[in-house]
mmCIF entry with sequence, helices, sheets and N, C-alpha, C, O atoms, coordinates in Angstrom:
data_MODEL
# 
_entry.id   MODEL 
# 
_entity.id                         1 
_entity.type                       polymer 
_entity.pdbx_number_of_molecules   1 
# 
_entity_poly.entity_id                      1 
_entity_poly.type                           'polypeptide(L)' 
_entity_poly.nstd_linkage                   no 
_entity_poly.nstd_monomer                   no 
_entity_poly.pdbx_seq_one_letter_code       
;(UNK)(UNK)(UNK)(UNK)(UNK)(UNK)(UNK)(UNK)(UNK)(UNK)(UNK)(UNK)(UNK)(UNK)(UNK)(UNK)
(UNK)(UNK)(UNK)(UNK)(UNK)(UNK)(UNK)(UNK)(UNK)(UNK)(UNK)(UNK)(UNK)(UNK)(UNK)(UNK)
(UNK)(UNK)(UNK)(UNK)(UNK)(UNK)(UNK)(UNK)(UNK)(UNK)(UNK)(UNK)(UNK)
;
_entity_poly.pdbx_seq_one_letter_code_can   XXXXXXXXXXXXXXXXXXXXXXXXXXXXXXXXXXXXXXXXXXXXX 
_entity_poly.pdbx_strand_id                 A 
# 
loop_
_entity_poly_seq.entity_id 
_entity_poly_seq.num 
_entity_poly_seq.mon_id 
_entity_poly_seq.hetero 
1 1  UNK n 
1 2  UNK n 
1 3  UNK n 
1 4  UNK n 
1 5  UNK n 
1 6  UNK n 
1 7  UNK n 
1 8  UNK n 
1 9  UNK n 
1 10 UNK n 
1 11 UNK n 
1 12 UNK n 
1 13 UNK n 
1 14 UNK n 
1 15 UNK n 
1 16 UNK n 
1 17 UNK n 
1 18 UNK n 
1 19 UNK n 
1 20 UNK n 
1 21 UNK n 
1 22 UNK n 
1 23 UNK n 
1 24 UNK n 
1 25 UNK n 
1 26 UNK n 
1 27 UNK n 
1 28 UNK n 
1 29 UNK n 
1 30 UNK n 
1 31 UNK n 
1 32 UNK n 
1 33 UNK n 
1 34 UNK n 
1 35 UNK n 
1 36 UNK n 
1 37 UNK n 
1 38 UNK n 
1 39 UNK n 
1 40 UNK n 
1 41 UNK n 
1 42 UNK n 
1 43 UNK n 
1 44 UNK n 
1 45 UNK n 
# 
_struct_asym.id          A 
_struct_asym.entity_id   1 
# 
loop_
_struct_conf.conf_type_id 
_struct_conf.id 
_struct_conf.pdbx_PDB_helix_id 
_struct_conf.beg_label_comp_id 
_struct_conf.beg_label_asym_id 
_struct_conf.beg_label_seq_id 
_struct_conf.pdbx_beg_PDB_ins_code 
_struct_conf.end_label_comp_id 
_struct_conf.end_label_asym_id 
_struct_conf.end_label_seq_id 
_struct_conf.pdbx_end_PDB_ins_code 
_struct_conf.beg_auth_comp_id 
_struct_conf.beg_auth_asym_id 
_struct_conf.beg_auth_seq_id 
_struct_conf.end_auth_comp_id 
_struct_conf.end_auth_asym_id 
_struct_conf.end_auth_seq_id 
_struct_conf.pdbx_PDB_helix_class 
_struct_conf.details 
_struct_conf.pdbx_PDB_helix_length 
HELX_P HELX_P1 AA1 UNK A 2  ? UNK A 5  ? UNK A 2  UNK A 5  1 ? 4  
HELX_P HELX_P2 AA2 UNK A 10 ? UNK A 24 ? UNK A 10 UNK A 24 1 ? 15 
HELX_P HELX_P3 AA3 UNK A 33 ? UNK A 39 ? UNK A 33 UNK A 39 1 ? 7  
# 
_struct_conf_type.id          HELX_P 
_struct_conf_type.criteria    ? 
_struct_conf_type.reference   ? 
# 
loop_
_atom_site.group_PDB 
_atom_site.id 
_atom_site.type_symbol 
_atom_site.label_atom_id 
_atom_site.label_alt_id 
_atom_site.label_comp_id 
_atom_site.label_asym_id 
_atom_site.label_entity_id 
_atom_site.label_seq_id 
_atom_site.pdbx_PDB_ins_code 
_atom_site.Cartn_x 
_atom_site.Cartn_y 
_atom_site.Cartn_z 
_atom_site.occupancy 
_atom_site.B_iso_or_equiv 
_atom_site.pdbx_formal_charge 
_atom_site.auth_seq_id 
_atom_site.auth_comp_id 
_atom_site.auth_asym_id 
_atom_site.auth_atom_id 
_atom_site.pdbx_PDB_model_num 
ATOM 1   N N  . UNK A 1 1  ? 0.824  -1.177  0.000  1.00 0.00 ? 1  UNK A N  1 
ATOM 2   C CA . UNK A 1 1  ? 0.000  0.000   0.000  1.00 0.00 ? 1  UNK A CA 1 
ATOM 3   C C  . UNK A 1 1  ? 0.877  1.254   0.000  1.00 0.00 ? 1  UNK A C  1 
ATOM 4   O O  . UNK A 1 1  ? 0.580  2.225   -0.697 1.00 0.00 ? 1  UNK A O  1 
ATOM 5   N N  . UNK A 1 2  ? 1.957  1.229   0.783  1.00 0.00 ? 2  UNK A N  1 
ATOM 6   C CA . UNK A 1 2  ? 2.821  2.405   0.857  1.00 0.00 ? 2  UNK A CA 1 
ATOM 7   C C  . UNK A 1 2  ? 3.438  2.729   -0.498 1.00 0.00 ? 2  UNK A C  1 
ATOM 8   O O  . UNK A 1 2  ? 3.579  3.900   -0.853 1.00 0.00 ? 2  UNK A O  1 
ATOM 9   N N  . UNK A 1 3  ? 3.805  1.703   -1.251 1.00 0.00 ? 3  UNK A N  1 
ATOM 10  C CA . UNK A 1 3  ? 4.379  1.959   -2.578 1.00 0.00 ? 3  UNK A CA 1 
ATOM 11  C C  . UNK A 1 3  ? 3.362  2.613   -3.503 1.00 0.00 ? 3  UNK A C  1 
ATOM 12  O O  . UNK A 1 3  ? 3.725  3.437   -4.342 1.00 0.00 ? 3  UNK A O  1 
ATOM 13  N N  . UNK A 1 4  ? 2.100  2.252   -3.357 1.00 0.00 ? 4  UNK A N  1 
ATOM 14  C CA . UNK A 1 4  ? 1.047  2.831   -4.187 1.00 0.00 ? 4  UNK A CA 1 
ATOM 15  C C  . UNK A 1 4  ? 0.792  4.283   -3.818 1.00 0.00 ? 4  UNK A C  1 
ATOM 16  O O  . UNK A 1 4  ? 0.677  5.136   -4.698 1.00 0.00 ? 4  UNK A O  1 
ATOM 17  N N  . UNK A 1 5  ? 0.703  4.570   -2.526 1.00 0.00 ? 5  UNK A N  1 
ATOM 18  C CA . UNK A 1 5  ? 0.404  5.918   -2.046 1.00 0.00 ? 5  UNK A CA 1 
ATOM 19  C C  . UNK A 1 5  ? 1.626  6.826   -2.148 1.00 0.00 ? 5  UNK A C  1 
ATOM 20  O O  . UNK A 1 5  ? 1.501  8.012   -2.453 1.00 0.00 ? 5  UNK A O  1 
ATOM 21  N N  . UNK A 1 6  ? 2.798  6.270   -1.893 1.00 0.00 ? 6  UNK A N  1 
ATOM 22  C CA . UNK A 1 6  ? 4.040  7.010   -2.042 1.00 0.00 ? 6  UNK A CA 1 
ATOM 23  C C  . UNK A 1 6  ? 4.460  7.883   -0.874 1.00 0.00 ? 6  UNK A C  1 
ATOM 24  O O  . UNK A 1 6  ? 5.076  8.924   -1.101 1.00 0.00 ? 6  UNK A O  1 
ATOM 25  N N  . UNK A 1 7  ? 4.154  7.507   0.386  1.00 0.00 ? 7  UNK A N  1 
ATOM 26  C CA . UNK A 1 7  ? 4.606  8.344   1.504  1.00 0.00 ? 7  UNK A CA 1 
ATOM 27  C C  . UNK A 1 7  ? 6.108  8.193   1.740  1.00 0.00 ? 7  UNK A C  1 
ATOM 28  O O  . UNK A 1 7  ? 6.720  7.214   1.315  1.00 0.00 ? 7  UNK A O  1 
ATOM 29  N N  . UNK A 1 8  ? 6.681  9.162   2.413  1.00 0.00 ? 8  UNK A N  1 
ATOM 30  C CA . UNK A 1 8  ? 8.081  9.100   2.803  1.00 0.00 ? 8  UNK A CA 1 
ATOM 31  C C  . UNK A 1 8  ? 8.176  8.316   4.106  1.00 0.00 ? 8  UNK A C  1 
ATOM 32  O O  . UNK A 1 8  ? 7.637  8.750   5.124  1.00 0.00 ? 8  UNK A O  1 
ATOM 33  N N  . UNK A 1 9  ? 8.847  7.173   4.092  1.00 0.00 ? 9  UNK A N  1 
ATOM 34  C CA . UNK A 1 9  ? 8.940  6.305   5.265  1.00 0.00 ? 9  UNK A CA 1 
ATOM 35  C C  . UNK A 1 9  ? 10.408 6.015   5.592  1.00 0.00 ? 9  UNK A C  1 
ATOM 36  O O  . UNK A 1 9  ? 10.881 4.902   5.363  1.00 0.00 ? 9  UNK A O  1 
ATOM 37  N N  . UNK A 1 10 ? 11.135 7.008   6.125  1.00 0.00 ? 10 UNK A N  1 
ATOM 38  C CA . UNK A 1 10 ? 12.570 6.806   6.351  1.00 0.00 ? 10 UNK A CA 1 
ATOM 39  C C  . UNK A 1 10 ? 12.892 5.710   7.362  1.00 0.00 ? 10 UNK A C  1 
ATOM 40  O O  . UNK A 1 10 ? 13.881 4.997   7.191  1.00 0.00 ? 10 UNK A O  1 
ATOM 41  N N  . UNK A 1 11 ? 12.091 5.560   8.402  1.00 0.00 ? 11 UNK A N  1 
ATOM 42  C CA . UNK A 1 11 ? 12.358 4.511   9.389  1.00 0.00 ? 11 UNK A CA 1 
ATOM 43  C C  . UNK A 1 11 ? 12.168 3.134   8.757  1.00 0.00 ? 11 UNK A C  1 
ATOM 44  O O  . UNK A 1 11 ? 12.937 2.214   9.033  1.00 0.00 ? 11 UNK A O  1 
ATOM 45  N N  . UNK A 1 12 ? 11.165 2.992   7.923  1.00 0.00 ? 12 UNK A N  1 
ATOM 46  C CA . UNK A 1 12 ? 10.936 1.737   7.213  1.00 0.00 ? 12 UNK A CA 1 
ATOM 47  C C  . UNK A 1 12 ? 12.123 1.405   6.302  1.00 0.00 ? 12 UNK A C  1 
ATOM 48  O O  . UNK A 1 12 ? 12.590 0.266   6.268  1.00 0.00 ? 12 UNK A O  1 
ATOM 49  N N  . UNK A 1 13 ? 12.600 2.403   5.574  1.00 0.00 ? 13 UNK A N  1 
ATOM 50  C CA . UNK A 1 13 ? 13.734 2.182   4.673  1.00 0.00 ? 13 UNK A CA 1 
ATOM 51  C C  . UNK A 1 13 ? 15.003 1.821   5.449  1.00 0.00 ? 13 UNK A C  1 
ATOM 52  O O  . UNK A 1 13 ? 15.763 0.955   5.018  1.00 0.00 ? 13 UNK A O  1 
ATOM 53  N N  . UNK A 1 14 ? 15.238 2.479   6.590  1.00 0.00 ? 14 UNK A N  1 
ATOM 54  C CA . UNK A 1 14 ? 16.419 2.186   7.400  1.00 0.00 ? 14 UNK A CA 1 
ATOM 55  C C  . UNK A 1 14 ? 16.340 0.768   7.969  1.00 0.00 ? 14 UNK A C  1 
ATOM 56  O O  . UNK A 1 14 ? 17.336 0.046   7.986  1.00 0.00 ? 14 UNK A O  1 
ATOM 57  N N  . UNK A 1 15 ? 15.168 0.378   8.429  1.00 0.00 ? 15 UNK A N  1 
ATOM 58  C CA . UNK A 1 15 ? 14.970 -0.958  8.976  1.00 0.00 ? 15 UNK A CA 1 
ATOM 59  C C  . UNK A 1 15 ? 15.191 -2.017  7.905  1.00 0.00 ? 15 UNK A C  1 
ATOM 60  O O  . UNK A 1 15 ? 15.848 -3.029  8.151  1.00 0.00 ? 15 UNK A O  1 
ATOM 61  N N  . UNK A 1 16 ? 14.651 -1.787  6.735  1.00 0.00 ? 16 UNK A N  1 
ATOM 62  C CA . UNK A 1 16 ? 14.811 -2.727  5.614  1.00 0.00 ? 16 UNK A CA 1 
ATOM 63  C C  . UNK A 1 16 ? 16.284 -2.854  5.229  1.00 0.00 ? 16 UNK A C  1 
ATOM 64  O O  . UNK A 1 16 ? 16.769 -3.956  4.969  1.00 0.00 ? 16 UNK A O  1 
ATOM 65  N N  . UNK A 1 17 ? 16.988 -1.734  5.192  1.00 0.00 ? 17 UNK A N  1 
ATOM 66  C CA . UNK A 1 17 ? 18.411 -1.760  4.843  1.00 0.00 ? 17 UNK A CA 1 
ATOM 67  C C  . UNK A 1 17 ? 19.214 -2.546  5.876  1.00 0.00 ? 17 UNK A C  1 
ATOM 68  O O  . UNK A 1 17 ? 20.100 -3.318  5.510  1.00 0.00 ? 17 UNK A O  1 
ATOM 69  N N  . UNK A 1 18 ? 18.916 -2.358  7.163  1.00 0.00 ? 18 UNK A N  1 
ATOM 70  C CA . UNK A 1 18 ? 19.622 -3.113  8.199  1.00 0.00 ? 18 UNK A CA 1 
ATOM 71  C C  . UNK A 1 18 ? 19.331 -4.600  8.100  1.00 0.00 ? 18 UNK A C  1 
ATOM 72  O O  . UNK A 1 18 ? 20.232 -5.424  8.258  1.00 0.00 ? 18 UNK A O  1 
ATOM 73  N N  . UNK A 1 19 ? 18.083 -4.945  7.840  1.00 0.00 ? 19 UNK A N  1 
ATOM 74  C CA . UNK A 1 19 ? 17.739 -6.358  7.713  1.00 0.00 ? 19 UNK A CA 1 
ATOM 75  C C  . UNK A 1 19 ? 18.465 -6.981  6.516  1.00 0.00 ? 19 UNK A C  1 
ATOM 76  O O  . UNK A 1 19 ? 18.985 -8.092  6.611  1.00 0.00 ? 19 UNK A O  1 
ATOM 77  N N  . UNK A 1 20 ? 18.498 -6.271  5.407  1.00 0.00 ? 20 UNK A N  1 
ATOM 78  C CA . UNK A 1 20 ? 19.178 -6.797  4.223  1.00 0.00 ? 20 UNK A CA 1 
ATOM 79  C C  . UNK A 1 20 ? 20.667 -6.988  4.489  1.00 0.00 ? 20 UNK A C  1 
ATOM 80  O O  . UNK A 1 20 ? 21.268 -7.953  4.016  1.00 0.00 ? 20 UNK A O  1 
ATOM 81  N N  . UNK A 1 21 ? 21.265 -6.065  5.250  1.00 0.00 ? 21 UNK A N  1 
ATOM 82  C CA . UNK A 1 21 ? 22.680 -6.218  5.611  1.00 0.00 ? 21 UNK A CA 1 
ATOM 83  C C  . UNK A 1 21 ? 22.855 -7.427  6.521  1.00 0.00 ? 21 UNK A C  1 
ATOM 84  O O  . UNK A 1 21 ? 23.814 -8.183  6.369  1.00 0.00 ? 21 UNK A O  1 
ATOM 85  N N  . UNK A 1 22 ? 21.935 -7.616  7.467  1.00 0.00 ? 22 UNK A N  1 
ATOM 86  C CA . UNK A 1 22 ? 21.996 -8.782  8.344  1.00 0.00 ? 22 UNK A CA 1 
ATOM 87  C C  . UNK A 1 22 ? 21.950 -10.072 7.528  1.00 0.00 ? 22 UNK A C  1 
ATOM 88  O O  . UNK A 1 22 ? 22.690 -11.014 7.812  1.00 0.00 ? 22 UNK A O  1 
ATOM 89  N N  . UNK A 1 23 ? 21.098 -10.116 6.534  1.00 0.00 ? 23 UNK A N  1 
ATOM 90  C CA . UNK A 1 23 ? 20.974 -11.310 5.700  1.00 0.00 ? 23 UNK A CA 1 
ATOM 91  C C  . UNK A 1 23 ? 22.282 -11.579 4.963  1.00 0.00 ? 23 UNK A C  1 
ATOM 92  O O  . UNK A 1 23 ? 22.724 -12.725 4.885  1.00 0.00 ? 23 UNK A O  1 
ATOM 93  N N  . UNK A 1 24 ? 22.904 -10.531 4.422  1.00 0.00 ? 24 UNK A N  1 
ATOM 94  C CA . UNK A 1 24 ? 24.161 -10.741 3.692  1.00 0.00 ? 24 UNK A CA 1 
ATOM 95  C C  . UNK A 1 24 ? 25.279 -11.218 4.618  1.00 0.00 ? 24 UNK A C  1 
ATOM 96  O O  . UNK A 1 24 ? 26.210 -11.887 4.169  1.00 0.00 ? 24 UNK A O  1 
ATOM 97  N N  . UNK A 1 25 ? 25.194 -10.880 5.910  1.00 0.00 ? 25 UNK A N  1 
ATOM 98  C CA . UNK A 1 25 ? 26.193 -11.319 6.885  1.00 0.00 ? 25 UNK A CA 1 
ATOM 99  C C  . UNK A 1 25 ? 25.790 -12.622 7.572  1.00 0.00 ? 25 UNK A C  1 
ATOM 100 O O  . UNK A 1 25 ? 26.411 -13.030 8.554  1.00 0.00 ? 25 UNK A O  1 
ATOM 101 N N  . UNK A 1 26 ? 24.757 -13.268 7.055  1.00 0.00 ? 26 UNK A N  1 
ATOM 102 C CA . UNK A 1 26 ? 24.245 -14.526 7.608  1.00 0.00 ? 26 UNK A CA 1 
ATOM 103 C C  . UNK A 1 26 ? 23.735 -14.358 9.039  1.00 0.00 ? 26 UNK A C  1 
ATOM 104 O O  . UNK A 1 26 ? 23.882 -15.252 9.872  1.00 0.00 ? 26 UNK A O  1 
ATOM 105 N N  . UNK A 1 27 ? 23.131 -13.195 9.312  1.00 0.00 ? 27 UNK A N  1 
ATOM 106 C CA . UNK A 1 27 ? 22.541 -12.923 10.618 1.00 0.00 ? 27 UNK A CA 1 
ATOM 107 C C  . UNK A 1 27 ? 21.022 -12.810 10.523 1.00 0.00 ? 27 UNK A C  1 
ATOM 108 O O  . UNK A 1 27 ? 20.373 -12.397 11.484 1.00 0.00 ? 27 UNK A O  1 
ATOM 109 N N  . UNK A 1 28 ? 20.460 -13.166 9.397  1.00 0.00 ? 28 UNK A N  1 
ATOM 110 C CA . UNK A 1 28 ? 19.040 -12.970 9.157  1.00 0.00 ? 28 UNK A CA 1 
ATOM 111 C C  . UNK A 1 28 ? 18.110 -13.754 10.064 1.00 0.00 ? 28 UNK A C  1 
ATOM 112 O O  . UNK A 1 28 ? 16.935 -13.409 10.187 1.00 0.00 ? 28 UNK A O  1 
ATOM 113 N N  . UNK A 1 29 ? 18.615 -14.806 10.701 1.00 0.00 ? 29 UNK A N  1 
ATOM 114 C CA . UNK A 1 29 ? 17.773 -15.589 11.608 1.00 0.00 ? 29 UNK A CA 1 
ATOM 115 C C  . UNK A 1 29 ? 17.692 -14.992 13.013 1.00 0.00 ? 29 UNK A C  1 
ATOM 116 O O  . UNK A 1 29 ? 16.913 -15.456 13.846 1.00 0.00 ? 29 UNK A O  1 
ATOM 117 N N  . UNK A 1 30 ? 18.497 -13.965 13.271 1.00 0.00 ? 30 UNK A N  1 
ATOM 118 C CA . UNK A 1 30 ? 18.502 -13.360 14.599 1.00 0.00 ? 30 UNK A CA 1 
ATOM 119 C C  . UNK A 1 30 ? 17.348 -12.372 14.758 1.00 0.00 ? 30 UNK A C  1 
ATOM 120 O O  . UNK A 1 30 ? 16.802 -11.868 13.776 1.00 0.00 ? 30 UNK A O  1 
ATOM 121 N N  . UNK A 1 31 ? 16.992 -12.109 16.004 1.00 0.00 ? 31 UNK A N  1 
ATOM 122 C CA . UNK A 1 31 ? 15.989 -11.097 16.298 1.00 0.00 ? 31 UNK A CA 1 
ATOM 123 C C  . UNK A 1 31 ? 16.710 -9.755  16.443 1.00 0.00 ? 31 UNK A C  1 
ATOM 124 O O  . UNK A 1 31 ? 17.655 -9.477  15.705 1.00 0.00 ? 31 UNK A O  1 
ATOM 125 N N  . UNK A 1 32 ? 16.276 -8.935  17.376 1.00 0.00 ? 32 UNK A N  1 
ATOM 126 C CA . UNK A 1 32 ? 16.914 -7.626  17.543 1.00 0.00 ? 32 UNK A CA 1 
ATOM 127 C C  . UNK A 1 32 ? 18.390 -7.732  17.918 1.00 0.00 ? 32 UNK A C  1 
ATOM 128 O O  . UNK A 1 32 ? 19.122 -6.749  17.802 1.00 0.00 ? 32 UNK A O  1 
ATOM 129 N N  . UNK A 1 33 ? 18.838 -8.894  18.362 1.00 0.00 ? 33 UNK A N  1 
ATOM 130 C CA . UNK A 1 33 ? 20.253 -9.066  18.664 1.00 0.00 ? 33 UNK A CA 1 
ATOM 131 C C  . UNK A 1 33 ? 21.107 -8.923  17.404 1.00 0.00 ? 33 UNK A C  1 
ATOM 132 O O  . UNK A 1 33 ? 22.289 -8.590  17.487 1.00 0.00 ? 33 UNK A O  1 
ATOM 133 N N  . UNK A 1 34 ? 20.516 -9.171  16.255 1.00 0.00 ? 34 UNK A N  1 
ATOM 134 C CA . UNK A 1 34 ? 21.233 -8.980  14.999 1.00 0.00 ? 34 UNK A CA 1 
ATOM 135 C C  . UNK A 1 34 ? 21.583 -7.527  14.756 1.00 0.00 ? 34 UNK A C  1 
ATOM 136 O O  . UNK A 1 34 ? 22.630 -7.226  14.184 1.00 0.00 ? 34 UNK A O  1 
ATOM 137 N N  . UNK A 1 35 ? 20.713 -6.621  15.188 1.00 0.00 ? 35 UNK A N  1 
ATOM 138 C CA . UNK A 1 35 ? 20.996 -5.199  15.056 1.00 0.00 ? 35 UNK A CA 1 
ATOM 139 C C  . UNK A 1 35 ? 22.195 -4.833  15.935 1.00 0.00 ? 35 UNK A C  1 
ATOM 140 O O  . UNK A 1 35 ? 23.033 -4.026  15.532 1.00 0.00 ? 35 UNK A O  1 
ATOM 141 N N  . UNK A 1 36 ? 22.281 -5.414  17.121 1.00 0.00 ? 36 UNK A N  1 
ATOM 142 C CA . UNK A 1 36 ? 23.435 -5.172  17.989 1.00 0.00 ? 36 UNK A CA 1 
ATOM 143 C C  . UNK A 1 36 ? 24.713 -5.648  17.310 1.00 0.00 ? 36 UNK A C  1 
ATOM 144 O O  . UNK A 1 36 ? 25.760 -5.014  17.445 1.00 0.00 ? 36 UNK A O  1 
ATOM 145 N N  . UNK A 1 37 ? 24.639 -6.744  16.591 1.00 0.00 ? 37 UNK A N  1 
ATOM 146 C CA . UNK A 1 37 ? 25.807 -7.245  15.871 1.00 0.00 ? 37 UNK A CA 1 
ATOM 147 C C  . UNK A 1 37 ? 26.284 -6.240  14.837 1.00 0.00 ? 37 UNK A C  1 
ATOM 148 O O  . UNK A 1 37 ? 27.485 -6.134  14.585 1.00 0.00 ? 37 UNK A O  1 
ATOM 149 N N  . UNK A 1 38 ? 25.360 -5.501  14.235 1.00 0.00 ? 38 UNK A N  1 
ATOM 150 C CA . UNK A 1 38 ? 25.721 -4.487  13.238 1.00 0.00 ? 38 UNK A CA 1 
ATOM 151 C C  . UNK A 1 38 ? 26.170 -3.186  13.898 1.00 0.00 ? 38 UNK A C  1 
ATOM 152 O O  . UNK A 1 38 ? 27.039 -2.489  13.374 1.00 0.00 ? 38 UNK A O  1 
ATOM 153 N N  . UNK A 1 39 ? 25.587 -2.865  15.028 1.00 0.00 ? 39 UNK A N  1 
ATOM 154 C CA . UNK A 1 39 ? 25.778 -1.562  15.656 1.00 0.00 ? 39 UNK A CA 1 
ATOM 155 C C  . UNK A 1 39 ? 27.078 -1.448  16.443 1.00 0.00 ? 39 UNK A C  1 
ATOM 156 O O  . UNK A 1 39 ? 27.781 -0.443  16.339 1.00 0.00 ? 39 UNK A O  1 
ATOM 157 N N  . UNK A 1 40 ? 27.398 -2.472  17.227 1.00 0.00 ? 40 UNK A N  1 
ATOM 158 C CA . UNK A 1 40 ? 28.553 -2.406  18.106 1.00 0.00 ? 40 UNK A CA 1 
ATOM 159 C C  . UNK A 1 40 ? 29.755 -3.090  17.451 1.00 0.00 ? 40 UNK A C  1 
ATOM 160 O O  . UNK A 1 40 ? 29.769 -4.306  17.256 1.00 0.00 ? 40 UNK A O  1 
ATOM 161 N N  . UNK A 1 41 ? 30.747 -2.289  17.121 1.00 0.00 ? 41 UNK A N  1 
ATOM 162 C CA . UNK A 1 41 ? 31.918 -2.794  16.423 1.00 0.00 ? 41 UNK A CA 1 
ATOM 163 C C  . UNK A 1 41 ? 32.614 -3.884  17.233 1.00 0.00 ? 41 UNK A C  1 
ATOM 164 O O  . UNK A 1 41 ? 32.706 -3.803  18.457 1.00 0.00 ? 41 UNK A O  1 
ATOM 165 N N  . UNK A 1 42 ? 33.094 -4.891  16.536 1.00 0.00 ? 42 UNK A N  1 
ATOM 166 C CA . UNK A 1 42 ? 33.831 -5.973  17.177 1.00 0.00 ? 42 UNK A CA 1 
ATOM 167 C C  . UNK A 1 42 ? 32.958 -7.117  17.668 1.00 0.00 ? 42 UNK A C  1 
ATOM 168 O O  . UNK A 1 42 ? 33.472 -8.119  18.164 1.00 0.00 ? 42 UNK A O  1 
ATOM 169 N N  . UNK A 1 43 ? 31.635 -6.977  17.533 1.00 0.00 ? 43 UNK A N  1 
ATOM 170 C CA . UNK A 1 43 ? 30.759 -8.053  17.997 1.00 0.00 ? 43 UNK A CA 1 
ATOM 171 C C  . UNK A 1 43 ? 30.616 -9.147  16.935 1.00 0.00 ? 43 UNK A C  1 
ATOM 172 O O  . UNK A 1 43 ? 30.332 -10.301 17.258 1.00 0.00 ? 43 UNK A O  1 
ATOM 173 N N  . UNK A 1 44 ? 30.813 -8.782  15.685 1.00 0.00 ? 44 UNK A N  1 
ATOM 174 C CA . UNK A 1 44 ? 30.675 -9.750  14.600 1.00 0.00 ? 44 UNK A CA 1 
ATOM 175 C C  . UNK A 1 44 ? 31.981 -9.777  13.813 1.00 0.00 ? 44 UNK A C  1 
ATOM 176 O O  . UNK A 1 44 ? 32.467 -8.741  13.359 1.00 0.00 ? 44 UNK A O  1 
ATOM 177 N N  . UNK A 1 45 ? 32.530 -10.949 13.661 1.00 0.00 ? 45 UNK A N  1 
ATOM 178 C CA . UNK A 1 45 ? 33.841 -11.059 13.022 1.00 0.00 ? 45 UNK A CA 1 
ATOM 179 C C  . UNK A 1 45 ? 33.822 -11.184 11.608 1.00 0.00 ? 45 UNK A C  1 
ATOM 180 O O  . UNK A 1 45 ? 34.879 -11.283 10.983 1.00 0.00 ? 45 UNK A O  1 
# 
């Protein structure tokens, strides 16, 4: 629906980008702990 209406959804885009990065790093099965892996340097090797 959002694509049809065309609203600006920056939080949605940021969340999607983080999830896609998690998937490329093989962290896609994690919950919010995956975001910590991306956020805090040195947590993911």
